[in-house]
N, C-alpha and C positions, 0 to 999 in steps of 0.2 A: 513331831512338829507341833508347835503351839497353834492355838486358834488364831492368834494375832499374825504369826508368820504366814499362815495359810491365807489370811485375808490380804496381807501385803503382796504375796505372790500373785494372788488373783488380780489385784489392782495393777501390778506391773504388767501382767499378761494382757489385760484389757487396754492399757496405755499403748503397748507395743502394737497391738492389733489396730488401734485407732490411728497411730502414726502410719502404719503400712497402708491403711485405707486412704488417708488424706494425701500421702505422697505418691501414690500410684498414678501413673500417667493416665490422663483422661482419654476415653475412646476417641479416635480420630473422627472428625465430622467434616463433611464436604462443605466448604464455604461457597458463597455465591460467585466468587471470582472477582477480578477487578472490573470496575464499571467506569464508564466515561463520565467526565465532569458534566455539570448541568448544561453548559453552553456548547456541547457537541450535539450535532443533529444528523439525521439521515438526509442526504441531499434531496431525496424524493419528497420529503416533507416541505422543502422550501421551493423546489422547482421540479415537478414530475416530468417535464418535457425534455430534460437533458438525458441523452442516451447514456447508458452505463454498460460497459464491456469490461468487467473487472478481471483483468488477465491473471492476477496472482491467485484467484480462486479457481483457476483452471490449469491444465498442464501446458498451455501454450504461453510459455515464458522462457527466459534464458536458462532456468534451472531444469525445466521439463516436467515439473510436477506441481501439484497444489502446494502453496507456500504456508508454512506454519502460521496459525493465527487467523487465517482467512476462512472462517466457518460459513460465511454466506457471501455471495457476490453483491456486496453492499457498499456504496460510497458514504463514508462518514467524514464529516468536517466540523470545524468550529463554525458556529453560526455566522460570524462575519464573513468567513471565507465562502460559505454556501450562498450568502446573500450577494456577494460580489459576482459569483458565477451566474446567479439569477439575473443580475443587471446585464451581464455580457450576453446571456442567452436571449434576453428580450431584444437586444439590438440585432443579433444574428438572425433571429426568426424573421424579422422584417426584411432581411436580405435573402431569405430562402435557404438558410443554413441552420444547423443545430450543433451545439457542443456535444462531444462524446468523451466521457472520462474513462481512463484505463486504470487509474489507481488514485486513491485519496489518502485518508489516514492509514498509516502502516504501523502495526505494533512492533515493538522492539524484538519480539520473538521471531518475526519475519525477517528482520534485518540480520539477526543471528543465524537464521537459516541460510541467507545469502552468503554470509561469511564462511560458514562450514562448507558450503558448496564451492566457493572460490578456493578454499584451501585443499580441496580434493582434486588434484590435477588429473586424476584418471577419468573423471566424469566430464566427458566432452560431447555428450549426446546432442546438445543444441547448438554447438559451435557453428555449424554450417549456415545457420540462419542468423544468429544474434551477434556473433563475434568472429566472423571468418578470417579477418585480417589481424586479429589481436591474439597474441600468445596468452594463455590463461595465467601464466606466471606474472603478467603485467597488470592484472585487473586492479590490484590495490594501488600500485604505483601510478597508474594512469588515471586513477580517480573514478573508475567505473563501479567499484565496490568499496564501501567504508563501514566501519563499526557502528556509526550513528547515521541516521537519516533525518532530514528535515520533515519528512512525511510523518514521523512519529510525534511531531509537535502538533499535528492536526490541522494545519493551515496550508499545506502543500498538496498539489494534485498534478497528475499527468493527464493530458487531454489533447484532443484534436477537434477538427471540424468535419461535419458530414453534410453533404448536399441533400436537401429534401426534395422528394420523399426518400427516406433512408432505405437503401436496399439491404436485404438480409445478408449476414456474413456467414459463410460456410464454416462449420466448426472444425477445429483442429483434432486430428486423431493421432495419438502417439505412435511413432514409427513411420509416419508418412515421409516422403522425400522432402528435404528442406532446401530452401532457396535463399541466397544472401539477402539480408534486410535492405541492402542498397541497390538491389536489382531493379530494373524498370518495373513500374507499378503493375503492369499486366503479367509479370512473371513471378513477383514475390507473393507471399501468402496473402490471399484476398482480404481486404479490409474496406469497409464502405466509407472510410475517410477520403477526403480530397487528397490529391497527391502532394505529399510533403517532402518528397525526395528520398526518404528512407521510411522504414516501418518504425513502430514504437519500440523503444529499448534497443535500438541499434547501436552497439558498441563500436563506434567509428567516428572519426572527425567530421564526416559528412553530416552527422547529426547536429553539429554546431549550428545554432540558429542562423547566423550570418555567414556561413561558409560560402566563399565566393564562387565555388563550383556549382552551387545550387542557384539556378537562374530561371527566368521565365515564369510559367504558371506555378511551379513548385515554390519559388521565392515569394511570389505574390500570396500564395496560400499561407505560408509561414507568417508573412507580415500581417495578413488579416487576423490570424489568431493572436499574434503578439500585440498589435495595436488595440484590438478589441478588449483583450484582457487587461492590458496596462491602463486603459481608460476606466476600467472597473476597479482598479486598485491592486492589481496583481503584478508581480515582478517575475520576468523570465530568467531562468538559469541559462547563460549563453552557450553552455556545452550541450544542452538538450532542448530542442525546439518544443518539446511537449511538456516541459517542467515549469510550473509557476507556483509562486507563493504569495499569499495575501499579506500585505504590510499595512500597519504594524501587526505582528503576530501576537495573539493573546497569550501564548505560552512560548516565548522565545528560548527558554532554557530548560523546558521540561519534555522528556521523552517518555511517552505513555506506552503501556503494554496490554491494555484491555483488548480482547479479541474483536475482530470485525464480525459483528453479530448484532441482530436486533436486541438480543438480551442485554448487551452492553449499554443500551440506551433505555431499557425498560425499568420499571419499579421506581419511578421518580415521583416526588411529591409536588 
């Protein structure tokens, strides 16, 4: 072998080694994860007096377990939606009441969790409370579960009214006996909310805001919630007395997936 051919072979070998080094996959690095846009805020930073009982960060919901994406029991909303709740809260406090939120921004991964649960017809553990009169095969067709939720756009929330001073709510323990969500208030799961005729997330037509079967104090309580929030710029979903959306939405066509966590709001400039 000539000295030149030896040099050429050495150059080729070095080139191959360099190509292998530059084309090798980089070591995987953990990214910070998706973050909320700048105009998303923790509700507590806008109005710390609004009570928060974030049901999907607990097992007391129609699935029966903490929902994907809810890392903390924290209400996150777009700033205009949070400011609208502050206006409504100011009015209610003067009347001896407080708002209480059950859910606010909801990541898409949580909605996906709901869809997987709805497709698993064998999982009926929470039926006796949340959907006693609805066959689980009907949840999609009847509109109780969908693949997209307005909550993921950041300006929709689920909430109720509490008479002040607020009484503590007994925690839910998985496996305890369940009572239908439309049972009389003194029989269904205790909630310090005023009587709205059904509990939160009750999959039943009795949850329709203006259902004619809901009368008296229950109807008056629903109307107090509805009119107070409408005056603050929020619109009710007629099928759910607890469901409201700030209008106009800052993100009417965007479905976010950052986790419900303080970290999703941190690290801003």
